[in-house]
C-alpha distance (Angstrom), angle and dihedral (degrees) to the residues before:
residue distance angle dihedral
M1 . . .
D2 3.81 . .
Y3 3.80 94.6 .
R4 3.83 115.8 115.4
P5 2.92 119.7 -116.8
L6 3.79 95.4 15.6
A7 3.81 90.3 -156.4
D8 3.82 88.9 68.1
L9 3.80 96.4 51.8
P10 3.84 102.4 149.4
I11 3.82 97.8 -138.8
M12 3.84 89.4 56.7
K13 3.80 97.9 47.9
E14 3.83 93.1 104.2
F15 3.81 92.8 56.2
A16 3.79 112.7 85.4
Y17 3.81 92.3 -167.0
W18 3.81 90.9 61.0
N19 3.79 91.6 60.9
T20 3.82 90.6 47.0
W21 3.78 95.1 47.8
T22 3.80 97.1 45.9
R23 3.79 96.5 45.1
N24 3.81 99.1 46.7
T25 3.80 113.6 85.0
I26 3.79 119.8 -142.6
H27 3.81 92.1 -98.7
S28 3.81 95.2 52.6
R29 3.79 120.9 116.1
Y30 3.81 90.1 -119.2
W31 3.81 93.3 74.1
T32 3.81 95.5 48.8
Q33 3.80 92.3 84.8
F34 3.82 90.2 58.3
D35 3.81 96.7 45.8
I36 3.81 100.5 114.8
E37 3.80 94.8 -178.5
A38 3.80 91.1 57.0
Q39 3.81 89.1 56.0
H40 3.80 102.8 48.7
G41 3.79 88.3 112.2
R42 3.78 89.0 66.5
T43 3.80 92.0 58.6
Q44 3.80 109.2 104.8
V45 3.81 101.3 172.9
P46 3.82 139.4 62.6
A47 3.81 118.0 -95.9
F48 3.78 136.1 -153.9
N49 3.83 105.3 -141.7
L50 3.80 113.1 -163.4
S51 3.79 133.5 170.7
G52 3.80 140.7 134.1
W53 3.78 136.1 -112.0
N54 3.82 87.8 -121.9
D55 3.80 94.4 43.8
D56 3.79 122.6 122.6
Q57 3.80 119.8 -73.0
Y58 3.82 95.0 -88.6
G59 3.82 96.4 40.6
Q60 3.79 105.0 77.0
P61 3.82 98.0 36.6
G62 3.80 89.3 44.6
A63 3.80 94.1 55.4
I64 3.81 95.1 39.2
R65 3.81 98.7 43.5
N66 3.79 92.2 45.5
F67 3.81 90.7 50.1
I68 3.81 91.3 51.2
G69 3.79 94.7 41.5
M70 3.78 96.1 48.7
K71 3.81 92.5 44.7
Q72 3.80 87.5 56.4
H73 3.79 103.6 32.4
G74 3.80 108.0 18.6
G75 3.79 114.3 144.0
S76 3.82 96.3 -121.4
D77 3.78 140.1 28.4
A78 3.79 89.7 -110.3
A79 3.79 90.8 53.9
R80 3.81 93.7 48.6
R81 3.80 97.3 46.8
G82 3.79 95.5 33.7
Q83 3.80 99.3 66.0
R84 3.80 118.9 120.4
L85 3.80 127.7 -173.9
T86 3.81 125.8 -163.1
M87 3.80 121.4 177.5
G88 3.80 119.1 -177.9
P89 3.81 134.3 174.1
W90 3.82 92.3 -97.3
S91 3.73 132.9 125.2
H92 3.81 120.2 -138.1
G93 3.79 118.0 -42.5
V94 3.79 138.9 43.8
P95 3.82 115.2 -33.0
S96 3.77 114.6 -112.7
L97 3.79 137.4 -132.7
S98 3.79 89.9 -141.7
R99 3.80 109.5 28.3
T100 3.81 118.9 92.2
V101 3.85 102.6 159.3
Y102 3.81 118.4 88.4
A103 3.81 129.1 164.1
G104 3.80 89.3 0.7
R105 3.81 94.7 -56.1
D106 3.81 129.7 107.7
F107 3.79 110.1 -137.0
G108 3.79 95.3 -172.5
P109 3.81 133.9 -118.5
N110 3.81 93.7 -50.0
A111 3.81 89.8 67.1
T112 3.81 92.2 75.9
Y113 3.80 114.7 101.1
D114 3.80 135.3 -174.1
F115 3.79 99.1 -139.5
V116 3.81 93.9 171.3
E117 3.81 92.5 54.4
E118 3.81 91.9 48.2
Q119 3.80 91.1 50.6
L120 3.80 90.6 49.9
R121 3.81 91.1 51.3
F122 3.80 89.8 50.2
F123 3.82 93.2 49.6
D124 3.80 93.8 41.1
Y125 3.77 90.4 56.8
W126 3.78 99.0 44.1
L127 3.80 100.9 32.5
K128 3.81 103.6 29.5
K129 3.82 97.9 28.5
K130 3.80 91.4 -130.0
D131 3.80 113.5 167.3
N132 3.78 96.4 -132.7
G133 3.79 97.5 147.8
F134 3.78 92.6 -98.3
S135 3.81 94.3 122.7
T136 3.81 93.9 55.0
E137 3.82 95.7 52.3
P138 3.81 121.1 96.8
P139 3.82 109.7 -97.8
V140 3.82 96.0 -126.6
R141 3.78 127.3 65.2
I142 3.81 120.3 178.6
F143 3.78 135.8 176.7
V144 3.81 111.3 -133.4
M145 3.80 106.6 -144.8
G146 3.79 116.2 -146.4
E147 3.79 90.6 33.3
N148 3.82 87.9 46.0
R149 3.77 96.2 -147.9
W150 3.78 137.8 119.9
R151 3.78 122.3 -113.7
Q152 3.79 131.6 -173.5
E153 3.79 121.0 -140.5
D154 3.79 135.0 -171.6
S155 3.80 95.6 -137.1
W156 3.77 147.4 7.9
P157 2.95 121.1 -106.2
I158 3.79 86.3 40.2
A159 3.80 110.2 -115.1
R160 3.82 96.0 -133.2
T161 3.82 93.7 54.5
I162 3.81 115.9 133.7
Y163 3.80 110.6 -150.3
E164 3.79 104.3 -146.7
P165 3.82 121.9 -166.8
W166 3.80 112.5 -140.4
Q167 3.78 107.7 -163.7
L168 3.82 124.0 -139.2
H169 3.81 108.1 -135.0
P170 3.81 127.7 -167.2
G171 3.76 110.3 -98.0
G172 3.78 93.2 49.1
T173 3.81 101.4 -79.1
L174 3.80 127.4 139.9
V175 3.79 112.6 -152.7
R176 3.80 127.3 -164.3
S177 3.77 98.9 -139.1
D178 3.78 145.9 114.8
S179 3.78 88.7 -141.5
Q180 3.78 121.9 102.2
S181 3.77 119.2 -90.5
R182 3.77 123.0 -120.2
T183 3.79 116.7 -88.0
G184 3.76 113.2 -103.1
R185 3.78 146.6 98.7
T186 3.78 136.3 -109.7
E187 3.79 115.5 -151.8
F188 3.78 130.3 -160.4
N189 3.78 135.6 169.7
Y190 3.78 124.0 -128.9
D191 3.80 119.4 -161.8
P192 3.82 113.3 -174.5
R193 3.80 89.7 -154.7
T194 3.81 93.1 64.5
P195 3.81 108.4 28.4
A196 3.77 122.9 169.3
R197 3.79 118.6 -101.4
A198 3.80 122.9 -129.4
A199 3.80 116.8 -108.5
L200 3.80 114.4 -110.3
P201 3.80 130.1 -152.7
S202 3.77 122.9 -120.0
S203 3.78 124.7 -139.3
T204 3.80 89.5 -96.0
A205 3.80 105.9 31.7
P206 3.81 138.9 37.9
A207 3.79 119.0 -110.4
D208 3.81 114.0 -76.7
W209 3.81 109.2 -142.9
S210 3.82 97.1 -173.3
A211 3.83 93.3 97.2
V212 3.81 89.4 53.6
T213 3.79 96.6 46.6
S214 3.81 91.9 48.4
R215 3.82 91.1 65.3
A216 3.80 116.8 109.6
D217 3.82 91.3 -124.9
V218 3.82 93.2 56.4
V219 3.80 120.8 75.1
E220 3.76 121.9 -159.9
F221 3.80 134.4 -166.1
T222 3.80 113.8 -156.7
S223 3.79 132.8 -168.9
Q224 3.78 129.9 -140.9
P225 3.82 114.8 -92.6
L226 3.78 111.9 -73.4
G227 3.78 113.0 -104.6
A228 3.80 92.6 -153.0
P229 3.81 136.8 14.4
L230 3.80 112.5 -75.2
E231 3.80 122.3 -151.7
I232 3.80 113.6 -152.8
T233 3.79 111.5 -170.6
G234 3.77 121.6 164.9
H235 3.79 141.1 23.4
I236 3.82 117.4 -16.5
V237 3.81 115.5 -153.9
A238 3.81 130.8 -176.7
H239 3.81 123.4 -152.0
L240 3.79 110.0 -162.1
W241 3.80 126.2 -178.8
F242 3.76 102.7 -145.6
T243 3.80 146.3 178.6
S244 3.78 130.8 -179.5
S245 3.78 139.0 -174.2
A246 3.83 85.5 -130.3
P247 3.82 123.7 77.8
D248 3.79 89.5 -132.8
T249 3.79 133.9 8.2
D250 3.78 142.1 150.9
V251 3.79 123.5 -98.5
T252 3.78 118.8 -161.5
A253 3.79 125.3 -171.5
R254 3.80 134.5 -177.7
I255 3.79 128.5 -165.5
L256 3.80 109.0 -141.3
A257 3.78 142.8 175.5
V258 3.80 117.0 -136.4
R259 3.79 117.9 -148.3
P260 3.83 121.8 -143.6
D261 3.82 89.2 -102.7
G262 3.82 90.6 59.6
S263 3.80 98.0 -107.9
S264 3.79 116.0 125.3
Y265 3.79 138.6 -157.5
A266 3.79 133.2 -163.4
L267 3.79 119.4 -106.5
T268 3.81 92.2 -152.4
N269 3.77 135.9 31.4
T270 3.78 99.4 -129.5
Y271 3.77 139.3 113.6
G272 3.80 93.1 -123.3
A273 3.80 87.0 -156.3
L274 3.80 133.6 151.7
R275 3.79 132.1 -179.2
T276 3.78 99.2 -140.6
R277 3.81 95.1 -139.6
Y278 3.83 86.5 74.4
R279 3.84 95.5 46.2
S280 3.83 95.1 -153.8
T281 3.79 140.8 44.2
E282 3.81 89.9 -155.2
Q283 3.79 101.4 48.2
P284 3.80 107.8 12.4
Q285 3.78 113.0 -150.9
P286 3.81 127.0 -145.1
E287 3.78 109.5 -78.9
Q288 3.79 114.5 -82.9
P289 3.80 132.8 158.4
L290 3.77 122.4 -113.1
P291 3.81 110.9 -94.3
P292 3.83 108.9 -119.1
G293 3.79 111.3 -104.2
K294 3.82 95.3 -7.7
P295 3.83 114.9 112.7
V296 3.80 115.9 -128.6
E297 3.79 127.2 -169.0
L298 3.80 115.5 -111.9
T299 3.80 119.3 -163.4
I300 3.79 113.1 -155.6
S301 3.80 127.0 -178.8
L302 3.79 110.0 -136.0
G303 3.79 91.5 -170.3
Y304 3.79 138.5 -109.4
T305 3.78 129.6 -67.5
S306 3.76 148.3 151.7
I307 3.78 109.8 -146.2
V308 3.79 139.7 140.1
V309 3.81 112.4 -136.4
P310 3.81 108.0 -154.7
A311 3.77 125.9 -125.4
G312 3.79 113.4 -88.8
E313 3.79 95.3 37.4
R314 3.79 122.1 105.3
L315 3.79 129.2 -135.7
Q316 3.78 118.6 -127.2
I317 3.79 138.4 -178.0
A318 3.81 115.7 -156.5
I319 3.82 118.6 -161.1
A320 3.80 128.2 -167.0
G321 3.78 143.2 142.4
S322 3.79 120.0 -97.1
I323 3.79 115.0 -21.0
R324 3.79 124.4 -159.9
Q325 3.79 101.0 -109.0
G326 3.79 106.4 122.5
L327 3.80 95.5 -63.1
T328 3.78 128.9 107.4
I329 3.79 116.2 -94.6
H330 3.81 109.2 -116.1
P331 3.83 112.2 -128.3
N332 3.84 92.8 -154.7
V333 3.81 94.9 -115.3
W334 3.79 130.6 112.8
E335 3.80 100.1 -128.3
L336 3.79 104.2 63.7
S337 3.82 100.5 170.7
S338 3.79 99.4 56.5
P339 3.83 116.8 111.0
A340 3.81 87.6 -139.4
V341 3.81 94.4 61.0
A342 3.80 111.2 133.7
A343 3.78 121.4 -168.2
M344 3.80 113.9 -112.1
P345 3.82 127.7 -167.2
A346 3.80 116.2 -118.8
T347 3.78 135.5 -157.1
N348 3.80 109.7 -137.6
V349 3.79 128.8 -169.0
V350 3.81 132.8 -161.5
H351 3.82 109.3 -155.7
H352 3.81 126.9 -148.7
G353 3.77 138.6 -168.8
P354 3.80 143.4 67.5
E355 3.80 92.2 -50.3
F356 3.81 94.7 42.6
P357 3.84 107.4 31.6
S358 3.80 103.6 -175.3
R359 3.79 107.0 -170.1
V360 3.79 148.0 148.0
I361 3.79 119.0 -123.8
L362 3.79 110.0 -144.1
P363 3.85 121.8 -166.1
V364 3.79 101.1 -136.3
M365 3.80 125.2 -170.0
P366 3.83 116.9 -142.6
R367 3.79 110.8 -115.5
K368 3.79 116.8 -125.6
């Protein structure tokens, strides 16, 4: 991943696809044929969308976005009404009838799942017309981590979701408020030669991000301890007002929970990464450099989850440049494919205040 330019990686020189993939930007015509979301209208049949909160980076958004897109734009009535979504606590692979530990965390006996039986019920209903109760069940089934229980829902996103803005304040605080944050700026340096490395789970414990967030090139914004348990279920999105000394760079962000002992764990299993030339992970814009000294709004998906954060823990968003986690390290230059590219340090700034309201939008479930 450190090779520059990555398109010229010697061990891949015999593979024509490598050259095609690495040299076509996301807006090129080449990728249109693989854009599943743009082709939901061609889908004529029901689909069983399944993934896990600890699945790989494409797993959970793939299942969720396809469920939403085909419910709205499916090419037949059967396709639109026949979508099902199941999200468990799993990592990548087929759910198990015996396994309960994923990403170093034991989710209890409810985490087992008979995937084969659920597939058979789905096919029996749609292909054999068996009245097995499938049609009367809610279309969404999610595992709520922290409470470690399954819940059925009528829709996704869930209709009763409250989208709370948590404001980033100068001084490293994260405030649960609709009010405007204080005016200020938080600066950090990003050196592509010494990027941070993502925390990894062990076989017995989830990844602890505290060693990452304590680095000088990572800035964090942390809330006060929660006074009551907080259920976060849905899509978490950060809006950061940002400037950089570089014309283009990568911004990575993680949403974390900090325990009373200072250790921290991620609420989602996602890169939370944006190449700033595109401005948004949700609606990428045509490539354009960052204007020197003029803050621009970056929209960064922090992933999807369903988790209850217990009282006494604090929420935290950690922001950095590129992090070693299976992604290329951005050299902070505009031309990324040139063999002469040399990595350059950059000074990055997150802006705050009424004019530049950097914030995280959390999908919060009302507690009964």
